[in-house]
Every structure is written in C-alpha cells, then in structure tokens.
C-alpha positions in Angstrom: -18.2 3.3 12.4 -15.4 5.8 11.7 -12.8 3.1 11.5 -15.1 1.1 9.1 -15.5 4.2 6.9 -11.8 4.8 6.8 -10.9 1.2 6.2 -13.4 1.1 3.3 -11.7 4.2 1.9 -8.3 2.6 1.9 -9.7 -0.6 0.4 -11.1 1.1 -2.6 -8.1 3.5 -3.1 -9.9 6.8 -2.0 -7.5 9.7 -1.6 -10.0 11.7 0.6 -13.0 11.1 2.9 -15.6 13.8 3.6 -17.9 13.5 6.6 -20.5 16.1 7.8 -23.6 16.0 9.8 -26.8 15.0 7.9 -25.1 13.3 4.9 -23.6 10.0 4.1 -19.7 9.8 3.9 -18.3 10.8 0.5 -15.1 9.5 -1.0 -12.8 11.0 -3.6 -11.5 8.2 -5.9 -9.3 9.2 -8.8 -10.6 12.8 -8.6 -14.3 11.7 -8.7 -16.7 11.8 -5.8 -18.5 8.7 -4.6 -21.2 8.6 -2.0 -20.9 5.7 0.4 -24.4 4.3 0.3 -23.5 1.4 2.6 -23.5 3.8 5.6 -26.4 5.9 6.9 -26.3 9.7 7.1 -24.1 10.8 10.0 -26.2 12.4 12.8 -25.0 14.9 15.4 -24.6 12.3 18.2 -22.5 10.0 15.9 -20.4 12.9 14.7 -19.7 13.9 18.3 -18.2 10.4 18.8 -16.1 10.9 15.7 -14.9 14.2 16.9 -13.9 12.8 20.3 -12.1 10.0 18.6 -10.1 12.4 16.4 -9.5 15.2 18.8 -10.0 13.7 22.2 -6.3 12.8 22.7 -5.2 16.3 21.7 -6.7 19.0 24.0 -4.9 21.8 22.2 -6.4 20.9 18.9 -9.8 20.6 20.5 -9.5 24.1 22.0 -8.3 25.3 18.6 -11.4 23.8 16.9 -13.8 25.4 19.4 -12.1 28.8 19.3 -11.4 29.2 15.6 -13.8 26.8 13.9 -11.2 24.6 12.3 -8.2 22.5 13.3 -5.6 20.3 11.5 -4.5 17.1 13.0 -3.6 13.5 12.1 -5.3 10.2 12.8 -3.9 6.7 12.7 -5.7 3.4 12.0 -3.3 0.7 13.1 -2.3 -1.6 10.4 -4.4 0.3 7.8 -3.2 3.9 7.2 -2.6 7.3 8.6 -4.8 10.3 7.8 -4.3 14.0 7.7 -7.5 15.5 9.1 -9.1 18.9 8.9 -12.0 19.4 11.3 -14.2 22.4 10.6 -17.5 24.1 11.4 -20.1 24.7 8.6 -23.6 26.1 8.7 -23.6 25.9 12.5 -22.6 22.2 12.6 -19.4 20.5 11.8 -17.5 18.4 9.3 -14.2 16.5 8.7 -12.0 16.0 5.7 -9.5 13.1 5.8 -6.5 12.7 3.4 -5.1 9.2 3.2 -1.4 8.8 4.0 0.1 5.3 3.6 2.3 4.0 6.3 4.9 3.1 3.7 6.7 6.0 2.1 6.6 5.5 -1.6 9.9 5.2 -3.4 10.7 8.1 -5.7 11.0 5.9 -8.7 7.4 4.7 -8.3 5.9 8.3 -8.5 6.4 8.9 -12.2 8.4 12.1 -11.4 11.4 13.2 -13.5 14.6 11.8 -12.1 16.3 15.2 -12.3 14.2 16.2 -9.2 15.8 13.5 -7.0 19.3 14.0 -8.6 19.3 17.7 -7.8 18.0 17.2 -4.3 20.7 14.6 -3.5 23.6 16.5 -5.1 23.1 19.7 -2.9 24.0 20.0 0.7 22.9 23.6 1.2 20.4 25.9 -0.4 16.6 26.1 -0.9 14.4 23.7 -2.8 10.7 24.5 -3.1 7.9 22.1 -4.0 4.8 23.9 -5.0 1.3 23.2 -6.3 -2.4 23.2 -5.2 -3.8 21.1 -2.4 -3.7 17.4 -3.4 -1.0 17.7 -6.1 1.5 15.4 -4.3 3.8 17.9 -2.6 3.9 16.1 0.7 4.5 12.7 -1.0 7.2 14.1 -3.2 9.1 15.6 -0.3 8.6 12.5 1.8 10.1 10.3 -0.9 13.1 12.6 -1.3 13.7 12.7 2.5 13.3 8.9 2.7 15.9 8.4 0.0 18.3 10.7 1.9 17.5 8.6 5.0 18.5 5.5 3.3 21.7 6.8 1.6 23.1 9.7 3.7 24.4 10.1 7.2 22.8 13.4 8.3 20.4 15.0 10.8 17.0 15.8 9.3 14.5 18.0 11.0 10.9 18.3 9.8 8.4 20.9 10.8 4.9 19.9 9.8 1.2 20.7 10.4 0.3 18.0 11.0 3.0 15.3 10.8 2.0 13.1 7.8 4.5 10.4 6.8 6.3 8.8 9.7 10.1 8.2 9.2 12.2 5.6 10.9 15.9 6.3 11.4 18.1 4.5 8.9 21.4 6.1 8.0 20.0 9.5 9.1 18.8 10.8 12.4 15.3 12.3 11.9 13.5 14.7 14.2 9.8 15.3 13.4 8.0 18.2 15.0 4.3 19.1 14.7 3.0 22.6 14.8 0.5 23.0 17.6 1.9 20.1 19.6 5.7 20.2 19.5 6.1 23.8 18.5 3.8 26.8 18.3 4.4 27.8 14.7 6.5 27.0 11.6 8.6 30.1 12.2 9.4 29.2 15.8 10.0 25.6 14.9 12.3 26.6 12.1 14.3 29.0 14.2 14.7 26.3 16.9 15.7 23.7 14.2 18.9 25.8 13.6 20.0 24.9 17.1 19.3 21.2 16.6 22.4 20.4 14.5 20.5 19.9 11.3 21.9 19.1 7.9 18.5 19.1 6.2 15.4 20.9 7.3 12.0 20.2 5.8 9.3 22.9 6.3 5.7 21.7 5.7 4.7 25.1 4.3 6.0 28.6 4.1 3.0 30.7 5.1 4.4 34.0 6.2 7.3 36.5 6.0 9.0 35.3 9.2 9.1 31.6 8.0 10.3 32.7 4.6 13.0 34.9 6.1 14.3 32.1 8.4 14.2 29.6 5.6 16.4 31.9 3.4 18.8 32.5 6.3 19.0 28.7 7.0 19.8 27.9 3.4 22.5 30.7 3.4 24.2 29.3 6.5 25.0 25.8 5.1 21.7 23.9 5.5 19.6 22.2 2.8 16.0 23.5 3.2 13.1 21.8 1.5 9.7 23.5 1.7 6.3 23.8 0.1 4.1 26.7 -1.1 0.6 26.7 -2.4 1.5 28.3 -5.7 1.0 27.1 -9.3 4.3 27.6 -11.0 7.9 29.0 -10.6 7.0 32.5 -11.6 4.1 32.8 -9.2 6.2 31.2 -6.4 9.0 33.8 -6.8 6.5 36.6 -6.8 4.7 35.2 -3.8 7.9 34.9 -1.8 9.1 38.4 -2.7 5.7 40.0 -2.0 5.8 38.7 1.5 8.3 41.4 2.3 8.1 45.2 2.4 9.2 47.2 -0.6 12.3 48.4 1.3 13.9 45.0 1.6 12.7 43.3 -1.6 16.0 44.0 -3.4 17.9 42.2 -0.6 15.4 39.3 -0.7 16.0 38.9 -4.5 19.7 38.7 -3.8 19.2 36.1 -1.1 16.9 34.1 -3.3 19.2 34.3 -6.3 22.1 33.0 -4.1 20.3 30.3 -2.2 17.5 28.9 -4.5 18.4 25.6 -6.0 15.1 24.6 -7.7 11.4 25.0 -7.8 9.4 21.9 -8.6 5.7 22.7 -9.3 3.2 19.8 -9.4 -0.2 19.1 -10.8 -1.9 15.7 -10.6 -3.9 14.7 -13.8 -6.1 11.8 -14.5 -4.5 9.0 -16.5 -5.8 8.2 -19.9 -6.5 4.6 -18.9 -8.5 5.7 -15.9 -6.1 4.0 -13.5 -5.2 6.7 -11.1 -3.3 9.9 -11.6 0.0 11.1 -13.1 2.0 14.2 -12.2 2.7 17.0 -14.6 5.8 18.9 -13.4 7.3 22.2 -14.1 11.0 22.1 -13.2 13.0 25.4 -12.7 16.7 25.1 -11.8 18.6 28.2 -10.8 20.9 28.4 -13.8 22.9 31.5 -14.6 20.2 32.9 -16.8 17.5 32.3 -14.2 19.7 33.9 -11.5 20.1 37.1 -13.6 16.3 37.2 -14.0 15.7 36.8 -10.3 17.9 39.8 -9.6 16.0 42.0 -12.0 12.2 42.5 -11.2 11.7 43.6 -14.8 12.8 40.2 -16.1 10.7 37.8 -14.0 8.4 37.4 -17.0 11.3 35.8 -18.8 11.4 32.8 -16.4 9.0 30.5 -18.3 10.9 31.1 -21.6 14.3 30.4 -19.8 12.8 27.2 -18.3 11.7 26.1 -21.7 15.0 26.8 -23.4 17.0 25.0 -20.6 15.4 21.5 -21.1 18.1 19.9 -23.3 21.0 21.4 -21.3 19.7 21.2 -17.7 16.6 19.1 -17.6 14.3 22.0 -16.9 10.8 21.9 -18.3 7.6 23.9 -18.5 4.2 22.4 -17.7 3.4 22.5 -21.4 6.5 20.6 -22.4 5.8 17.9 -19.9 2.1 17.8 -20.9 3.2 17.2 -24.5 5.5 14.4 -23.4 2.8 12.8 -21.2 0.4 12.9 -24.2 3.0 11.4 -26.6 3.4 8.5 -24.1 -0.4 8.1 -24.0 -0.4 8.7 -20.2 -2.9 11.5 -20.5 -5.6 12.2 -23.2 -5.8 15.2 -25.5 -8.5 17.0 -23.5 -6.6 16.7 -20.2 -3.5 18.1 -21.8 -5.3 21.1 -23.3 -7.2 21.8 -20.1 -4.1 21.7 -17.9 -1.9 23.8 -20.3 -0.5 27.2 -19.5 -0.8 28.1 -23.2 -3.6 25.9 -24.6 -3.5 27.3 -28.1 0.3 26.7 -28.5 0.1 23.2 -27.0 -2.9 22.4 -29.3 -0.7 23.3 -32.3 2.2 21.2 -31.1 0.0 18.2 -30.4 -1.4 18.4 -33.9 2.2 18.5 -35.2 2.2 22.2 -36.2 5.4 23.3 -34.5 7.9 25.8 -35.9 10.9 24.4 -34.0 12.5 21.6 -32.1 11.2 20.9 -28.5 14.7 19.9 -27.4 13.5 17.1 -25.2 15.9 15.5 -22.7 15.6 11.8 -22.1 14.3 10.9 -18.7 
C-alpha cells in the first residue's frame, strides 16, 4: 500500500506526502493539500508495516526514532522516485512526511533560476556560497543542479555531506563522494572535518546547523576549497546575522573578517505559485560579495545597508532583491499581482512600482 500511495503521488506531481495513523494520506500538489480518498484511513497495524519498510533496513535511524521521537531518512521506489522522509511521533502515535526527489537531477536551465547563479558557482574554485530559504523552497534541487553541472564539465573531487542523501550523483568528469549523517558520519561538523582529508575540490554541506559546522565551513573555504551550503534563513541580511550570532561576542569580529574574505554569494529562494496554475516559480534574492558588500560585512553598524547595496548592484553585477525579481516575474506574467504583493519585502513600495508609480529606473539586467 505504501508503494501504491507513493507511486500515485509521483503520477499526479505531488511534492509531499503526509501519512499519520487514523487519517487518509494527504498530498501537497502545487502548494495545495489534497486528500487521497482512494485509500482508507491508515490504522496502527498498517502504519507499523510502513514504519518497518522505511526504517527496517536502518537500525540506527530506528533507534533514533524511538529515542528522540523523530528521524530523517530516505526511501527509494525503484524506477519511480526517491523520497526524503521524516518519521515523527505525534499525540502518542506516529506519522511520516515524504518529499519527492526525482532520480534525474534537473538541469539548471530548466529551473527558471537567474543564470548568474550558475555562472558565479562555476567561475570560483574557492570560497563560500550559501543557498538559503524556508523548507520546500528548492535549496536542495538548486545545489544538486549546480553540482551536476560541475560533474559534467569539471575534473574535480566533490564531497557531499547530507541528512539524508537526496539526489544520487553518478561520476562523470568528477569523482563524487556522498556521505549521509547518521549512517556514514555522526554529524555535519565531523563529516565536514573529515572531508578536508579526502582531497576535495568542492564540498557541499546539506545544512549549517551549528557553530562548529559554520567554523569548519569558513576554514575550508579559506584553505582553497569551494564550499556550498544551505541555511534555513529568508534573505542575505538574516543569513549573515544568523552566521555571526552562532559565535560568542569575543570572536565575532574575526568571523566578520573571515566571512568578508571567503563569502562569494548568498542565493535566497522562495517558491511561488505560477499565475497559470501550472506549478511553481522561484523568486530569488542574489547577493554577491562586491567591494561595497564586503565593507558592510566588516562593520556591524552597516549590515542594514545590504538590501540597498544589493538593489543598486543589479545593472553592474546581476544582484537583485526579492522585490526586484518579483516585479520582473510579474511583468513576465509568471506570477499574479496578489502573489507578488504577498511575497514582497516592502509590499507598499512594490505596489507603487507595479502600478507604474516609480521615481527612478530599476536598472534591470537582462537574464
């Protein structure tokens, strides 16, 4: 039954599947929830079979679930799809959330992302690139498409540290090592430290969750490695504040210096419903570490200037704020007016621009 549910999810294009005891399975399709009425409510005995199917081959994850009440793992349906799975306890019973991960890694040019993101990632051989956004915003898919492009075009050793492993890479021009937290290594920090001894050119960290991981990522990017990582932050300014606040007050000035020297870019993503109802489209804030941004990073009093510097750098560097991209997406008729305003950082300002009441040029670059 689990395989039938997941197969149905892939057939109708669901991004997520929710299963808990006492209810019918629920799919998320284009951001909307859909109850799967073709299937009966899942009872405890059936859910136990589901649990054994998902965790039975991974005793460590099974112990983690029993001890902590949740566990992340992956599940594969041969010939259909892979899934990222979170198994959790709720109200004394249990549930599962599945995220669909296609076997085929999407090409970057199919994701409707600004080409400058790929250009910057391929030009650099050392430094730190951060991809941020809320859960379900496309961070993993974006990173996977960049890594796969490197795999096809560059001779290098790529080490990924993930929890769990999502997209599966096959060696092409690159040699790729994929390590899963909880199975192949005990933590992101430990896996990242070990990666430095595995002759890497590129290191991909599934998520920077703590100070130790952040510190090693900065050190790795300082010592000649290209590090790509994700954070659950909404925009560049919040990302910088989050990273710096992981450290004690005594060392924050040093962290600012490291960040100013190593940071290449911050790409912040949000997925929005398309105006035609056919799926989603990403809205992206792009911050590149220009000279002006670097000066702002070094001075804690100037962090508030970063959104303005991003906005001003669009014509020269290809940087953009969310609101600049939202206006572009609206002009292209990819998103509707309500979606643009709801997603805006400054709704009133964007509303005036969309109505044609703007005091100056937007300075759009052509993508």
